[in-house]
N, CA, C and O atoms as a Tinker XYZ file with bonds, in Angstrom:
   360  protein
     1  N    115.017000   95.244000  111.196000    73     2
     2  CA   115.459000   96.547000  110.737000    64     1     3
     3  C    116.983000   96.565000  110.710000    63     2     4     5
     4  O    117.617000   96.192000  111.697000    81     3
     5  N    117.568000   96.983000  109.627000    73     3     6
     6  CA   119.022000   97.047000  109.519000    64     5     7
     7  C    119.538000   98.304000  110.203000    63     6     8     9
     8  O    118.766000   99.200000  110.545000    81     7
     9  N    120.837000   98.359000  110.395000    73     7    10
    10  CA   121.427000   99.527000  111.048000    64     9    11
    11  C    121.221000  100.799000  110.222000    63    10    12    13
    12  O    121.172000  101.896000  110.777000    81    11
    13  N    121.103000  100.659000  108.917000    73    11    14
    14  CA   120.859000  101.823000  108.057000    64    13    15
    15  C    119.446000  102.346000  108.281000    63    14    16    17
    16  O    119.211000  103.553000  108.224000    81    15
    17  N    118.503000  101.439000  108.536000    73    15    18
    18  CA   117.117000  101.832000  108.728000    64    17    19
    19  C    116.851000  102.381000  110.123000    63    18    20    21
    20  O    115.890000  103.124000  110.325000    81    19
    21  N    117.684000  102.025000  111.075000    73    19    22
    22  CA   117.497000  102.506000  112.438000    64    21    23
    23  C    117.771000  103.997000  112.505000    63    22    24    25
    24  O    118.721000  104.502000  111.908000    81    23
    25  N    116.917000  104.686000  113.244000    73    23    26
    26  CA   117.150000  106.110000  113.451000    64    25    27
    27  C    118.107000  106.287000  114.619000    63    26    28    29
    28  O    118.119000  105.498000  115.564000    81    27
    29  N    118.894000  107.323000  114.532000    73    27    30
    30  CA   119.769000  107.637000  115.651000    64    29    31
    31  C    118.913000  108.177000  116.796000    63    30    32    33
    32  O    117.775000  108.600000  116.590000    81    31
    33  N    119.469000  108.157000  117.987000    73    31    34
    34  CA   118.755000  108.698000  119.145000    64    33    35
    35  C    118.428000  110.166000  118.926000    63    34    36    37
    36  O    117.372000  110.640000  119.345000    81    35
    37  N    119.317000  110.873000  118.282000    73    35    38
    38  CA   119.094000  112.299000  118.016000    64    37    39
    39  C    117.921000  112.491000  117.055000    63    38    40    41
    40  O    117.098000  113.387000  117.246000    81    39
    41  N    117.847000  111.644000  116.018000    73    39    42
    42  CA   116.723000  111.728000  115.071000    64    41    43
    43  C    115.409000  111.382000  115.754000    63    42    44    45
    44  O    114.385000  112.017000  115.499000    81    43
    45  N    115.436000  110.378000  116.618000    73    43    46
    46  CA   114.227000  110.002000  117.350000    64    45    47
    47  C    113.787000  111.131000  118.272000    63    46    48    49
    48  O    112.596000  111.423000  118.376000    81    47
    49  N    114.739000  111.762000  118.936000    73    47    50
    50  CA   114.439000  112.885000  119.811000    64    49    51
    51  C    113.843000  114.030000  119.004000    63    50    52    53
    52  O    112.851000  114.635000  119.412000    81    51
    53  N    114.446000  114.324000  117.864000    73    51    54
    54  CA   113.938000  115.384000  116.996000    64    53    55
    55  C    112.513000  115.066000  116.531000    63    54    56    57
    56  O    111.657000  115.951000  116.517000    81    55
    57  N    112.254000  113.826000  116.155000    73    55    58
    58  CA   110.913000  113.428000  115.722000    64    57    59
    59  C    109.892000  113.624000  116.833000    63    58    60    61
    60  O    108.773000  114.070000  116.582000    81    59
    61  N    110.276000  113.291000  118.059000    73    59    62
    62  CA   109.362000  113.461000  119.187000    64    61    63
    63  C    109.111000  114.927000  119.490000    63    62    64    65
    64  O    107.989000  115.308000  119.824000    81    63
    65  N    110.147000  115.755000  119.378000    73    63    66
    66  CA   109.977000  117.198000  119.573000    64    65    67
    67  C    109.039000  117.748000  118.501000    63    66    68    69
    68  O    108.112000  118.496000  118.812000    81    67
    69  N    109.273000  117.382000  117.244000    73    67    70
    70  CA   108.412000  117.854000  116.156000    64    69    71
    71  C    106.963000  117.418000  116.371000    63    70    72    73
    72  O    106.039000  118.195000  116.128000    81    71
    73  N    106.762000  116.190000  116.822000    73    71    74
    74  CA   105.401000  115.699000  117.083000    64    73    75
    75  C    104.736000  116.513000  118.190000    63    74    76    77
    76  O    103.548000  116.826000  118.103000    81    75
    77  N    105.492000  116.854000  119.225000    73    75    78
    78  CA   104.922000  117.663000  120.303000    64    77    79
    79  C    104.561000  119.060000  119.798000    63    78    80    81
    80  O    103.536000  119.621000  120.187000    81    79
    81  N    105.406000  119.616000  118.932000    73    79    82
    82  CA   105.112000  120.930000  118.358000    64    81    83
    83  C    103.925000  120.864000  117.400000    63    82    84    85
    84  O    103.143000  121.809000  117.300000    81    83
    85  N    103.801000  119.743000  116.702000    73    83    86
    86  CA   102.656000  119.570000  115.792000    64    85    87
    87  C    101.333000  119.637000  116.540000    63    86    88    89
    88  O    100.312000  120.010000  115.964000    81    87
    89  N    101.345000  119.277000  117.819000    73    87    90
    90  CA   100.106000  119.305000  118.600000    64    89    91
    91  C     99.630000  120.731000  118.871000    63    90    92    93
    92  O     98.444000  120.948000  119.118000    81    91
    93  N    100.535000  121.699000  118.828000    73    91    94
    94  CA   100.133000  123.086000  119.073000    64    93    95
    95  C    100.208000  123.964000  117.821000    63    94    96    97
    96  O     99.737000  125.101000  117.833000    81    95
    97  N    100.793000  123.447000  116.754000    73    95    98
    98  CA   100.940000  124.247000  115.535000    64    97    99
    99  C     99.630000  124.787000  114.979000    63    98   100   101
   100  O     99.608000  125.923000  114.507000    81    99
   101  N     98.532000  124.026000  115.013000    73    99   102
   102  CA    97.285000  124.588000  114.473000    64   101   103
   103  C     96.893000  125.915000  115.131000    63   102   104   105
   104  O     96.345000  126.802000  114.476000    81   103
   105  N     97.177000  126.041000  116.421000    73   103   106
   106  CA    96.854000  127.286000  117.134000    64   105   107
   107  C     97.778000  128.418000  116.702000    63   106   108   109
   108  O     97.345000  129.561000  116.555000    81   107
   109  N     99.040000  128.096000  116.501000    73   107   110
   110  CA    99.995000  129.105000  116.028000    64   109   111
   111  C     99.661000  129.528000  114.599000    63   110   112   113
   112  O     99.652000  130.715000  114.274000    81   111
   113  N     99.389000  128.544000  113.759000    73   111   114
   114  CA    99.070000  128.816000  112.356000    64   113   115
   115  C     97.791000  129.642000  112.215000    63   114   116   117
   116  O     97.679000  130.460000  111.302000    81   115
   117  N     96.829000  129.432000  113.114000    73   115   118
   118  CA    95.574000  130.192000  113.069000    64   117   119
   119  C     95.822000  131.687000  113.251000    63   118   120   121
   120  O     95.045000  132.514000  112.775000    81   119
   121  N     96.906000  132.026000  113.940000    73   119   122
   122  CA    97.263000  133.431000  114.142000    64   121   123
   123  C     98.380000  133.889000  113.224000    63   122   124   125
   124  O     98.946000  134.964000  113.419000    81   123
   125  N     98.703000  133.072000  112.214000    73   123   126
   126  CA    99.710000  133.460000  111.235000    64   125   127
   127  C    101.139000  133.222000  111.677000    63   126   128   129
   128  O    102.063000  133.836000  111.144000    81   127
   129  N    101.335000  132.337000  112.648000    73   127   130
   130  CA   102.680000  132.077000  113.138000    64   129   131
   131  C    103.044000  130.607000  113.061000    63   130   132   133
   132  O    102.296000  129.785000  112.531000    81   131
   133  N    104.206000  130.298000  113.601000    73   131   134
   134  CA   104.667000  128.918000  113.651000    64   133   135
   135  C    105.897000  128.878000  114.553000    63   134   136   137
   136  O    106.330000  129.904000  115.078000    81   135
   137  N    106.446000  127.692000  114.723000    73   135   138
   138  CA   107.663000  127.508000  115.509000    64   137   139
   139  C    108.556000  126.541000  114.751000    63   138   140   141
   140  O    108.085000  125.574000  114.152000    81   139
   141  N    109.847000  126.819000  114.788000    73   139   142
   142  CA   110.819000  126.028000  114.021000    64   141   143
   143  C    111.919000  125.541000  114.962000    63   142   144   145
   144  O    112.427000  126.303000  115.784000    81   143
   145  N    112.280000  124.270000  114.834000    73   143   146
   146  CA   113.395000  123.715000  115.602000    64   145   147
   147  C    114.688000  124.137000  114.918000    63   146   148   149
   148  O    114.891000  123.872000  113.733000    81   147
   149  N    115.555000  124.793000  115.671000    73   147   150
   150  CA   116.861000  125.185000  115.141000    64   149   151
   151  C    117.933000  124.166000  115.482000    63   150   152   153
   152  O    118.803000  123.869000  114.664000    81   151
   153  N    117.865000  123.624000  116.711000    73   151   154
   154  CA   118.901000  122.688000  117.136000    64   153   155
   155  C    118.462000  121.954000  118.392000    63   154   156   157
   156  O    117.700000  122.477000  119.206000    81   155
   157  N    118.950000  120.751000  118.531000    73   155   158
   158  CA   118.874000  120.016000  119.789000    64   157   159
   159  C    120.309000  119.596000  120.080000    63   158   160   161
   160  O    120.887000  118.779000  119.364000    81   159
   161  N    120.867000  120.159000  121.129000    73   159   162
   162  CA   122.275000  119.892000  121.441000    64   161   163
   163  C    122.447000  118.496000  122.016000    63   162   164   165
   164  O    121.475000  117.834000  122.380000    81   163
   165  N    123.695000  118.061000  122.092000    73   163   166
   166  CA   124.000000  116.739000  122.639000    64   165   167
   167  C    123.585000  116.623000  124.103000    63   166   168   169
   168  O    123.336000  115.519000  124.586000    81   167
   169  N    123.506000  117.761000  124.825000    73   167   170
   170  CA   123.082000  117.728000  126.226000    64   169   171
   171  C    121.606000  118.117000  126.392000    63   170   172   173
   172  O    121.177000  118.563000  127.456000    81   171
   173  N    120.836000  117.929000  125.293000    73   171   174
   174  CA   119.368000  118.072000  125.294000    64   173   175
   175  C    118.868000  119.479000  125.577000    63   174   176   177
   176  O    117.900000  119.669000  126.314000    81   175
   177  N    119.530000  120.454000  124.989000    73   175   178
   178  CA   119.036000  121.829000  125.009000    64   177   179
   179  C    118.400000  122.082000  123.644000    63   178   180   181
   180  O    119.043000  121.940000  122.604000    81   179
   181  N    117.136000  122.457000  123.673000    73   179   182
   182  CA   116.355000  122.674000  122.462000    64   181   183
   183  C    116.331000  124.155000  122.136000    63   182   184   185
   184  O    115.965000  124.977000  122.977000    81   183
   185  N    116.725000  124.500000  120.901000    73   183   186
   186  CA   116.659000  125.891000  120.437000    64   185   187
   187  C    115.562000  125.993000  119.397000    63   186   188   189
   188  O    115.538000  125.249000  118.416000    81   187
   189  N    114.652000  126.931000  119.629000    73   187   190
   190  CA   113.522000  127.159000  118.743000    64   189   191
   191  C    113.529000  128.584000  118.235000    63   190   192   193
   192  O    114.197000  129.461000  118.781000    81   191
   193  N    112.765000  128.792000  117.171000    73   191   194
   194  CA   112.539000  130.140000  116.640000    64   193   195
   195  C    111.063000  130.268000  116.314000    63   194   196   197
   196  O    110.494000  129.421000  115.626000    81   195
   197  N    110.441000  131.339000  116.817000    73   195   198
   198  CA   109.076000  131.647000  116.408000    64   197   199
   199  C    109.145000  132.305000  115.042000    63   198   200   201
   200  O    110.004000  133.153000  114.800000    81   199
   201  N    108.243000  131.918000  114.148000    73   199   202
   202  CA   108.217000  132.480000  112.797000    64   201   203
   203  C    106.867000  133.116000  112.533000    63   202   204   205
   204  O    105.923000  132.948000  113.306000    81   203
   205  N    106.785000  133.850000  111.432000    73   203   206
   206  CA   105.542000  134.525000  111.077000    64   205   207
   207  C    105.161000  135.528000  112.151000    63   206   208   209
   208  O    106.025000  136.191000  112.724000    81   207
   209  N    103.870000  135.639000  112.423000    73   207   210
   210  CA   103.394000  136.593000  113.417000    64   209   211
   211  C    103.910000  136.306000  114.819000    63   210   212   213
   212  O    104.026000  137.222000  115.634000    81   211
   213  N    104.219000  135.052000  115.108000    73   211   214
   214  CA   104.727000  134.700000  116.438000    64   213   215
   215  C    106.099000  135.328000  116.697000    63   214   216   217
   216  O    106.465000  135.569000  117.847000    81   215
   217  N    106.839000  135.586000  115.653000    73   215   218
   218  CA   108.173000  136.160000  115.801000    64   217   219
   219  C    108.168000  137.597000  116.267000    63   218   220   221
   220  O    109.181000  138.088000  116.766000    81   219
   221  N    107.041000  138.283000  116.114000    73   219   222
   222  CA   106.975000  139.689000  116.517000    64   221   223
   223  C    105.822000  139.972000  117.475000    63   222   224   225
   224  O    105.519000  141.133000  117.750000    81   223
   225  N    105.187000  138.940000  117.976000    73   223   226
   226  CA   104.014000  139.102000  118.834000    64   225   227
   227  C    104.427000  139.394000  120.275000    63   226   228   229
   228  O    105.321000  138.742000  120.815000    81   227
   229  N    103.783000  140.360000  120.884000    73   227   230
   230  CA   104.063000  140.702000  122.278000    64   229   231
   231  C    103.626000  139.603000  123.238000    63   230   232   233
   232  O    104.069000  139.570000  124.386000    81   231
   233  N    102.768000  138.713000  122.780000    73   231   234
   234  CA   102.273000  137.614000  123.610000    64   233   235
   235  C    103.118000  136.342000  123.447000    63   234   236   237
   236  O    102.760000  135.292000  123.980000    81   235
   237  N    104.219000  136.431000  122.727000    73   235   238
   238  CA   105.013000  135.228000  122.453000    64   237   239
   239  C    105.533000  134.559000  123.726000    63   238   240   241
   240  O    105.664000  133.336000  123.764000    81   239
   241  N    105.829000  135.334000  124.764000    73   239   242
   242  CA   106.284000  134.735000  126.025000    64   241   243
   243  C    105.196000  133.864000  126.632000    63   242   244   245
   244  O    105.475000  132.781000  127.145000    81   243
   245  N    103.969000  134.334000  126.573000    73   243   246
   246  CA   102.853000  133.549000  127.106000    64   245   247
   247  C    102.595000  132.323000  126.236000    63   246   248   249
   248  O    102.322000  131.239000  126.751000    81   247
   249  N    102.682000  132.495000  124.919000    73   247   250
   250  CA   102.517000  131.366000  124.003000    64   249   251
   251  C    103.572000  130.314000  124.284000    63   250   252   253
   252  O    103.286000  129.117000  124.270000    81   251
   253  N    104.791000  130.763000  124.540000    73   251   254
   254  CA   105.874000  129.833000  124.834000    64   253   255
   255  C    105.588000  129.057000  126.114000    63   254   256   257
   256  O    105.631000  127.827000  126.114000    81   255
   257  N    105.297000  129.762000  127.203000    73   255   258
   258  CA   105.097000  129.116000  128.503000    64   257   259
   259  C    103.867000  128.214000  128.516000    63   258   260   261
   260  O    103.942000  127.073000  128.971000    81   259
   261  N    102.746000  128.712000  128.024000    73   259   262
   262  CA   101.483000  127.977000  128.134000    64   261   263
   263  C    101.285000  126.939000  127.037000    63   262   264   265
   264  O    100.488000  126.015000  127.201000    81   263
   265  N    101.986000  127.072000  125.937000    73   263   266
   266  CA   101.774000  126.160000  124.823000    64   265   267
   267  C    102.993000  125.346000  124.461000    63   266   268   269
   268  O    103.021000  124.128000  124.638000    81   267
   269  N    103.987000  126.021000  123.961000    73   267   270
   270  CA   105.165000  125.349000  123.408000    64   269   271
   271  C    105.936000  124.589000  124.490000    63   270   272   273
   272  O    106.183000  123.391000  124.354000    81   271
   273  N    106.307000  125.272000  125.539000    73   271   274
   274  CA   107.105000  124.635000  126.589000    64   273   275
   275  C    106.337000  123.471000  127.225000    63   274   276   277
   276  O    106.899000  122.397000  127.443000    81   275
   277  N    105.077000  123.686000  127.516000    73   275   278
   278  CA   104.268000  122.633000  128.134000    64   277   279
   279  C    104.162000  121.398000  127.243000    63   278   280   281
   280  O    104.295000  120.272000  127.722000    81   279
   281  N    103.925000  121.606000  125.953000    73   279   282
   282  CA   103.795000  120.483000  125.015000    64   281   283
   283  C    105.092000  119.694000  124.909000    63   282   284   285
   284  O    105.069000  118.463000  124.913000    81   283
   285  N    106.219000  120.385000  124.815000    73   283   286
   286  CA   107.503000  119.705000  124.670000    64   285   287
   287  C    107.857000  118.967000  125.957000    63   286   288   289
   288  O    108.244000  117.799000  125.909000    81   287
   289  N    107.735000  119.613000  127.078000    73   287   290
   290  CA   108.114000  118.979000  128.351000    64   289   291
   291  C    107.248000  117.752000  128.647000    63   290   292   293
   292  O    107.725000  116.773000  129.221000    81   291
   293  N    105.985000  117.810000  128.255000    73   291   294
   294  CA   105.077000  116.684000  128.479000    64   293   295
   295  C    105.459000  115.481000  127.612000    63   294   296   297
   296  O    105.432000  114.343000  128.081000    81   295
   297  N    105.810000  115.729000  126.362000    73   295   298
   298  CA   106.092000  114.653000  125.407000    64   297   299
   299  C    107.550000  114.222000  125.362000    63   298   300   301
   300  O    107.851000  113.079000  125.019000    81   299
   301  N    108.453000  115.130000  125.707000    73   299   302
   302  CA   109.887000  114.839000  125.588000    64   301   303
   303  C    110.586000  115.289000  126.884000    63   302   304   305
   304  O    111.300000  116.291000  126.891000    81   303
   305  N    110.375000  114.548000  127.967000    73   303   306
   306  CA   110.900000  114.990000  129.266000    64   305   307
   307  C    112.424000  115.059000  129.358000    63   306   308   309
   308  O    112.961000  115.703000  130.258000    81   307
   309  N    113.120000  114.401000  128.434000    73   307   310
   310  CA   114.582000  114.469000  128.506000    64   309   311
   311  C    115.155000  115.802000  128.025000    63   310   312   313
   312  O    116.349000  116.050000  128.192000    81   311
   313  N    114.329000  116.660000  127.433000    73   311   314
   314  CA   114.793000  118.007000  127.064000    64   313   315
   315  C    115.022000  118.778000  128.363000    63   314   316   317
   316  O    114.099000  118.960000  129.157000    81   315
   317  N    116.260000  119.229000  128.570000    73   315   318
   318  CA   116.633000  119.914000  129.812000    64   317   319
   319  C    116.247000  121.385000  129.820000    63   318   320   321
   320  O    115.823000  121.922000  130.843000    81   319
   321  N    116.397000  122.023000  128.678000    73   319   322
   322  CA   116.202000  123.467000  128.592000    64   321   323
   323  C    115.660000  123.796000  127.209000    63   322   324   325
   324  O    116.060000  123.194000  126.213000    81   323
   325  N    114.745000  124.759000  127.159000    73   323   326
   326  CA   114.190000  125.199000  125.880000    64   325   327
   327  C    114.466000  126.692000  125.751000    63   326   328   329
   328  O    114.089000  127.482000  126.615000    81   327
   329  N    115.124000  127.062000  124.670000    73   327   330
   330  CA   115.433000  128.464000  124.386000    64   329   331
   331  C    114.744000  128.857000  123.095000    63   330   332   333
   332  O    114.758000  128.108000  122.118000    81   331
   333  N    114.138000  130.038000  123.095000    73   331   334
   334  CA   113.569000  130.598000  121.872000    64   333   335
   335  C    114.415000  131.801000  121.534000    63   334   336   337
   336  O    114.481000  132.757000  122.306000    81   335
   337  N    115.071000  131.761000  120.372000    73   335   338
   338  CA   116.070000  132.785000  120.041000    64   337   339
   339  C    115.465000  134.169000  119.839000    63   338   340   341
   340  O    116.162000  135.172000  119.993000    81   339
   341  N    114.188000  134.241000  119.499000    73   339   342
   342  CA   113.583000  135.551000  119.245000    64   341   343
   343  C    112.377000  135.808000  120.136000    63   342   344   345
   344  O    111.423000  136.465000  119.718000    81   343
   345  N    112.414000  135.291000  121.362000    73   343   346
   346  CA   111.317000  135.475000  122.315000    64   345   347
   347  C    111.259000  136.925000  122.754000    63   346   348   349
   348  O    112.282000  137.497000  123.132000    81   347
   349  N    110.091000  137.524000  122.712000    73   347   350
   350  CA   109.906000  138.896000  123.147000    64   349   351
   351  C    109.521000  138.858000  124.621000    63   350   352   353
   352  O    108.476000  138.308000  124.967000    81   351
   353  N    110.352000  139.436000  125.501000    73   351   354
   354  CA   110.067000  139.388000  126.939000    64   353   355
   355  C    108.834000  140.206000  127.297000    63   354   356   357
   356  O    108.507000  141.195000  126.640000    81   355
   357  N    108.161000  139.768000  128.354000    73   355   358
   358  CA   106.982000  140.510000  128.848000    64   357   359
   359  C    107.380000  141.803000  129.480000    63   358   360
   360  O    106.522000  142.552000  129.948000    81   359
């Protein structure tokens, strides 16, 4: 593989985050929602946004804790912090 074909560490990290989110997306999509990666900072802080129905759902905090956060932390342990910009507090 040439240096052009190699993915950067940031791209690899993003791919792993997306794969972890893909594992829970069917459940979000079933309720008319989804989750979008906004940014992964150089110090491994992940910023997400709930979209569709998830963006305005009163249960979004529970969805985040029981689904999104668990999936990401399990698959991408180097993520230090996960922030959802439009999380509705309980």
